[in-house]
C-alpha positions in Angstrom: -59.4 162.1 173.1 -61.4 163.4 170.2 -63.1 166.9 170.4 -65.6 168.6 168.3 -65.5 172.4 168.0 -68.6 174.4 167.0 -67.3 177.5 165.1 -67.4 180.5 167.2 -65.3 183.6 167.5 -63.1 183.9 170.6 -62.9 187.0 172.8 -60.8 188.0 175.8 -57.2 188.4 177.0 -54.7 185.5 177.3 -51.2 185.2 178.7 -49.3 182.4 176.9 -47.6 179.7 179.1 -44.0 180.1 180.1 -41.5 179.5 177.3 -40.7 175.9 177.0 -37.5 176.7 175.2 -36.2 179.0 177.9 -37.4 176.6 180.7 -35.3 173.7 179.4 -32.2 175.9 179.2 -32.6 177.5 182.7 -33.2 174.0 184.2 -30.1 172.6 182.8 -28.0 175.6 183.7 -29.3 175.4 187.3 -28.6 171.6 187.4 -24.9 172.2 186.3 -24.4 174.9 189.0 -22.5 174.3 192.3 -25.3 175.4 194.5 -29.1 175.9 194.9 -31.0 177.9 192.2 -34.7 178.9 192.2 -36.7 179.0 189.0 -40.1 180.7 188.8 -42.9 180.3 186.2 -42.2 176.9 184.7 -45.2 175.1 183.1 -45.6 171.4 183.8 -45.7 170.4 180.1 -44.7 166.9 179.2 -41.5 168.2 177.6 -40.4 170.0 180.7 -41.3 167.0 182.8 -38.9 165.0 180.6 -36.0 167.4 181.2 -36.8 167.3 185.0 -36.9 163.5 185.0 -33.6 163.2 183.2 -31.7 165.8 185.3 -32.9 164.0 188.4 -31.6 160.7 187.0 -28.3 162.4 186.5 -28.1 163.4 190.1 -29.6 166.9 190.3 -32.1 167.6 193.1 -35.3 169.2 191.9 -38.1 170.1 194.4 -41.4 171.9 194.0 -42.0 174.9 196.2 -45.4 175.9 197.5 -45.5 179.0 195.2 -45.1 176.9 192.1 -41.4 177.6 191.8 -38.7 175.0 191.6 -35.6 174.7 193.8 -32.7 173.0 191.9 -29.7 171.6 193.8 -27.0 171.6 191.2 -24.5 168.9 190.4 -21.5 171.1 190.7 -18.4 171.2 188.5 -16.7 168.0 187.4 -18.9 165.5 189.3 -18.8 162.1 187.7 -21.2 159.4 188.9 -20.4 155.7 189.3 -22.3 153.0 187.4 -24.9 151.7 187.0 -26.2 154.4 184.7 -29.9 155.2 184.6 -31.8 154.9 181.3 -32.8 158.5 180.5 -36.4 158.7 179.3 -36.8 161.8 177.1 -40.5 161.2 176.3 -41.1 163.0 173.0 -38.9 166.0 173.8 -36.2 166.6 171.1 -34.8 169.4 173.2 -34.3 167.1 176.2 -32.5 164.5 174.1 -30.2 166.8 172.1 -29.4 169.1 175.1 -28.6 166.3 177.5 -26.4 163.9 175.3 -23.3 166.1 175.9 -24.3 166.9 179.5 -24.6 163.2 180.3 -21.2 162.5 178.7 -19.7 165.2 180.9 -21.5 164.2 184.1 -21.3 160.4 183.8 -19.0 159.6 180.9 -21.7 157.5 179.3 -25.5 157.3 179.2 -28.4 155.6 177.5 -31.4 157.5 176.2 -34.8 156.4 175.0 -38.0 158.2 174.0 -41.5 157.8 172.5 -43.3 158.6 169.3 -40.9 159.7 166.6 -38.2 161.0 169.0 -35.5 158.4 168.3 -36.1 158.8 164.5 -35.4 162.5 164.6 -32.0 163.6 163.2 -29.0 162.9 165.5 -26.4 162.5 162.8 -24.6 165.8 163.5 -23.8 164.5 167.0 -23.1 161.0 165.8 -20.5 162.2 163.3 -18.9 164.6 165.7 -18.7 162.3 168.7 -17.3 159.4 166.7 -14.6 161.8 165.5 -13.9 162.7 169.1 -13.6 159.0 170.1 -17.1 158.7 171.7 -18.8 155.3 171.1 -22.3 155.7 169.6 -25.0 153.0 169.3 -28.7 153.4 168.5 -30.6 150.1 168.7 -34.1 149.1 169.6 -35.1 152.7 170.4 -32.2 153.1 172.8 -29.2 155.4 172.2 -26.0 154.6 174.2 -23.0 157.0 174.2 -19.8 156.2 175.9 -16.7 158.4 176.2 -14.5 155.5 177.1 -12.5 157.4 179.7 -13.5 155.4 182.8 -14.5 156.7 186.2 -13.6 160.3 187.1 -12.3 161.3 183.7 -14.0 163.8 181.3 -15.4 162.1 178.2 -14.8 165.2 176.1 -11.8 167.4 175.4 -11.7 171.1 174.8 -10.9 172.3 171.2 -12.8 172.8 168.0 -16.3 171.4 167.5 -17.6 171.6 164.0 -21.1 170.5 162.9 -23.7 171.6 160.4 -26.0 174.4 161.4 -28.9 173.7 159.0 -30.3 170.6 160.9 -31.1 172.0 164.3 -29.6 174.6 166.7 -30.3 172.2 169.5 -27.0 170.4 168.8 -25.1 173.6 169.4 -27.0 174.3 172.6 -26.1 170.9 174.0 -22.4 171.5 173.4 -22.6 175.1 174.7 -23.7 173.7 178.1 -20.6 171.5 178.5 -17.8 173.3 176.6 -17.3 176.0 179.4 -16.7 173.2 181.9 -13.8 171.6 180.0 -10.2 172.4 181.0 -9.2 174.5 177.9 -10.9 176.9 175.5 -13.1 175.7 172.7 -14.7 177.0 169.5 -18.1 175.9 168.2 -18.3 176.3 164.5 -21.2 175.9 162.1 -20.0 174.4 158.8 -23.1 175.7 157.0 -25.0 179.0 157.4 -26.4 178.8 160.9 -30.2 178.6 161.2 -32.3 179.4 164.3 -29.6 181.7 165.7 -32.1 183.2 168.1 -32.3 179.9 169.9 -28.6 180.1 170.6 -29.0 183.5 172.0 -31.5 182.1 174.4 -28.9 179.5 175.4 -26.3 182.2 175.9 -28.7 184.1 178.1 -29.3 181.0 180.3 -25.5 180.5 180.6 -25.0 184.2 181.4 -27.6 183.9 184.2 -25.3 181.3 185.7 -22.2 183.4 185.3 -20.9 181.5 182.2 -19.6 183.6 179.3 -19.4 183.0 175.6 -18.8 185.3 172.6 -19.4 185.3 168.9 -16.2 185.4 166.8 -18.2 185.7 163.6 -21.7 184.8 162.4 -20.9 181.1 162.4 -18.4 180.7 165.3 -18.8 180.9 169.0 -15.8 181.1 171.3 -16.2 179.4 174.7 -13.6 179.9 177.4 -12.9 176.8 179.4 -12.4 176.3 183.1 -15.7 178.1 184.0 -18.2 177.1 186.7 -21.9 177.5 186.8 -23.1 179.7 189.7 -26.5 179.3 191.3 -29.1 181.9 190.3 -32.7 182.9 190.5 -34.7 183.4 187.3 -38.3 183.7 186.0 -39.3 182.0 182.8 -40.8 184.5 180.3 -44.0 183.9 178.3 -43.8 181.8 175.2 -43.9 183.6 171.8 -44.2 180.2 170.0 -47.6 179.6 171.7 -48.6 183.2 171.4 -48.6 182.5 167.6 -51.8 180.6 168.0 -53.6 183.5 169.7 -52.2 185.9 167.1 -53.7 183.6 164.5 -57.1 183.6 166.3 -57.1 187.4 166.3 -56.1 187.4 162.6 -59.2 185.2 161.9 -61.4 187.9 163.4 -61.6 186.8 167.0 -60.9 189.5 169.5 -58.0 188.0 171.4 -55.5 190.2 173.3 -52.2 188.5 174.0 -50.5 189.7 177.1 -47.4 189.2 179.1 -44.9 189.0 176.2 -41.5 190.6 176.2 -41.0 192.5 172.9 -37.2 192.5 173.6 -37.1 188.7 174.1 -34.4 186.6 172.5 -37.1 184.2 171.3 -37.0 184.1 167.6 -40.7 183.4 167.4 -41.4 187.0 168.5 -41.3 187.6 164.7 -44.9 186.5 164.6 -45.9 190.1 165.5 -44.3 191.3 162.3 -45.5 188.4 160.2 -49.1 189.1 161.3 -49.0 192.4 159.5 -47.2 191.0 156.5 -50.0 188.5 156.0 -52.6 191.1 156.7 -51.7 192.8 153.4 -53.5 191.3 150.4 -51.5 189.6 147.5 -49.0 186.9 147.3 -46.4 186.6 150.0 -43.3 184.5 150.8 -42.1 183.7 154.3 -38.8 182.1 155.2 -39.4 179.9 158.3 -35.8 178.7 158.8 -35.5 180.8 161.9 -39.0 180.2 163.3 -40.1 176.7 162.2 -42.5 176.3 165.1 -44.6 179.1 163.8 -45.5 177.4 160.6 -48.9 175.8 161.7 -50.4 179.1 163.1 -49.0 181.1 160.1 -50.5 178.5 157.7 -53.9 179.0 159.3 -53.6 182.8 158.8 -52.5 182.2 155.2 -55.5 179.9 154.6 -58.0 182.7 155.0 -56.1 185.7 153.6 -56.4 187.2 150.2 -53.5 185.7 148.2 -51.1 182.8 148.0 -48.5 182.3 150.7 -45.3 180.3 150.2 -43.4 179.2 153.3 -39.8 178.4 152.3 -36.7 176.8 153.9 -38.9 174.4 155.8 -37.4 171.0 155.3 -36.6 170.6 159.0 -40.3 170.6 159.7 -40.5 167.1 158.2 -38.8 165.7 161.3 -40.9 167.2 164.1 -43.5 165.4 166.2 -45.0 164.7 162.8 -44.0 165.5 159.2 -45.3 169.0 159.8 -45.3 170.1 156.2 -47.5 167.1 155.3 -49.7 167.2 158.4 -50.3 171.0 158.1 -51.2 170.6 154.5 -53.5 167.7 155.3 -55.2 169.6 158.2 -55.9 172.6 155.9 -57.3 170.3 153.2 -59.5 168.5 155.7 -61.0 171.9 156.6 -61.7 172.8 153.0 -58.5 174.8 152.4 -55.9 174.4 149.7 -52.3 173.8 150.3 -49.4 172.0 148.5 -46.2 170.7 150.1 -42.8 170.5 148.5 -39.5 169.0 149.7 -38.8 172.2 151.7 -41.8 174.5 151.3 -45.5 174.8 151.8 -47.8 176.8 149.6 -51.2 177.9 151.0 -54.0 179.5 148.9 -56.3 181.8 150.7 -60.1 181.1 150.7 -63.0 180.0 152.8 -62.8 177.1 155.3 -65.7 174.7 155.7 -64.9 172.5 158.6 -64.2 168.7 158.8 -62.1 166.2 160.7 -58.4 166.7 161.4 -56.1 164.0 162.5 -53.6 165.7 164.9 -51.0 163.0 164.1 -50.1 163.2 167.8 -48.6 166.7 167.1 -49.5 169.4 169.6 -49.1 172.2 167.1 -51.3 170.6 164.5 -54.1 170.2 167.1 -53.9 173.8 168.3 -53.7 175.1 164.7 -56.9 173.2 163.8 -58.6 174.6 166.9 -57.8 178.1 165.8 -58.8 177.4 162.2 -62.2 176.2 163.5 -63.1 179.8 164.5 -63.2 180.7 160.8 -65.0 177.5 159.5 -68.6 177.4 158.4 -69.2 173.9 159.9 -68.0 171.9 162.9 -64.4 170.7 163.3 -63.4 167.4 164.8 -59.9 167.0 166.1 -58.6 163.5 166.6 -56.0 162.9 169.4 -56.6 166.3 170.9 -54.8 165.3 174.2 -51.5 165.8 172.5 -51.5 169.5 173.5 -50.2 168.2 176.9 -46.7 168.1 175.3 -46.4 171.9 175.4 -49.6 173.7 176.5 -51.5 171.5 179.0 -54.3 173.9 179.7 -54.9 175.0 176.0 -58.4 173.6 175.9 -59.4 175.3 179.2 -58.0 178.6 177.9 -59.8 178.1 174.6 -63.1 177.5 176.5 -62.5 180.6 178.7 -62.3 182.7 175.6 -65.8 181.4 174.5 -64.8 178.4 172.5 -67.5 175.8 172.1 -65.9 172.4 172.6 -67.5 169.0 173.0 -65.8 165.7 173.9 -66.8 162.9 171.6 
């Protein structure tokens, strides 16, 4: 679907959708419990549908309630299913894939995963190296990843102990392990062999575990201690609003729209709440530097803000963005250039020069955040903006275009 946006300022109040990051974590914690949990406020984005689909294939029961909540019938502690094993389709969700590889090893002893788009090209080496060391067979072929613990029926595929992996690729590997280590027989430690990035995402994981009665603690800034022999308890929780998606409405307001963003928790563990501080940093004229290692998903809306401000902005420690749904350093730079802006990418940085935006055609590259960033940038352009592949917002924000229209956006389907 291609859309054309006629530049127009937006006006009104908006509540961002529920946090996709928190929803993944609460769903998995509920699925690992030994009872029935109820989760409120989940958005039916494609990524959350992928996690639901995979958990159901692993044996969890998930049902929709009339009020929009979900009832999750957990797997319980130590359940191992008999073959044949279902092929787990993760769609384009990196969180689903990385979170559930260890979970599937625990629940089934082996599993096969597949996905679409660039998913199976995204980095998995931290798991591959770690699991091979632990005696887990690992095979990625023809877009299907198969892992096998080699223990046979009714035997855990993983042992307690020390788990060491780099923390500068993605915190999602740590989250996947945090889900299963408490269920092993002995105590474990989870160690980052490099300075740990995106630590706030691990705090979100620890909160989800705590909701299910599972405890962990930090020994130091790179080491988590995980007592073994624990069991997930059923719980009731409500998913909070998503600071990542709020970043786009902050950007709209920055570009002189009158958008009030509501429903956000200022004390949230979500690292992307830093957008409220970065908004004011970018509001000051002059050159600026922003380290996005802890908030990589904010780069597209922050780059849109940078494109119209007075001064040059350099976004640093951004190499991980090259392995998102698109090479997001490249596609963000290309989107800004297509709209008349100026940006240069480097191996791990993006430099954006402030100035006027004229409009043009942006290829979303099947990346939801590029499409939404282009839509927000359109509000500051002097001419129309065409967005190719605009349906990709279904991945994380299915009603984005309806909300955009409700705020006065002028959108036409081509």
